[in-house]
C-alpha positions, 0 to 999 in steps of 0.5 A: 437619838440625834434628833432628840438631842438637837431638840433638847439643845434647841429648847434649852437655847430657846428657853434660856434666851430672853431676847434673840436665839443663838444656835450653834454660835449664830445669833438670830434676830428677835425681829426683822422688817419686811416691806415696812412690817415688823415681823417676830421670830417664830422659831429657828433651828439648824439644818443638817445633812448627815453630820454636817451643819448646813445653815441656821434657819429662822422663820419670821411672821406677824404673830407667833404660830405653832401650826404649819398650815397657818403659817403657809396660809397667812397672806401677810409678809413672812421671812425665811432666813438661812445663815450658812454654816458652810459654803454652798454652790449655786447648784447645791442651793438650786438642787435643794430647793427643787427637791424640797418643792418636789417633795411637797407639790404634785407634778401638776402643781410644779407645772403651774409654778414652772415659770416662778421656779425658773426665775428662782433658779436664775436668781440662785445662779446670779448669787453663784453660791454662798459662803459660810456666814452669808445670810440668804433671806426669802421674803414673802410679800403680801402682794404675792411676790417673793424677794431673795436677798443675800446679806441684805442685798436684793438678788434677781427680780421679785418673783410673782405668785401666791401659789409659788410662795406657798410651795416654796415655804412648804420646803420647810413647813410642808407635810414632807419638809426638808428636815422634820426637826427643823420644821418643829424648830421653825414652828417654835418647837411646837 
């Protein structure tokens, strides 16, 4: 019932918005610039954990799609943005990303991206946690690198690897996403 109500609420916000979406009072931009390319908002929704709102997630692509496989396979630039609605420690961020990758990648696939996952953990530790209202963006660049920013400021070093990009984005869009209704919302409610 809760998922259904969230879906209805998001659809109403999405349909009612002539421009940017607003989710739980948090504005989501229509477009973002990633590496000199303007990306359009594909979809946005609320990440919840039990009864807690955790963040508003937004997915930006070159062109709109409702198909997760298309978004995952697209080598072009992409952005997954998370605007926090509560404070999260570095360990909470790291654990959530590790769990999401483990849910969608086999042990052999995780072994292949172990260096990139270690670099991501280092970056999250550098961030040291994020506060309510902070915006973490994960930019997937066409050269195969992934860049993390906090409120527009680069964090850590770019992380190389197309396979890593796919496995990281699968946290939200894979067959076992972090939250099924968030996946649907990121895919434009499709």
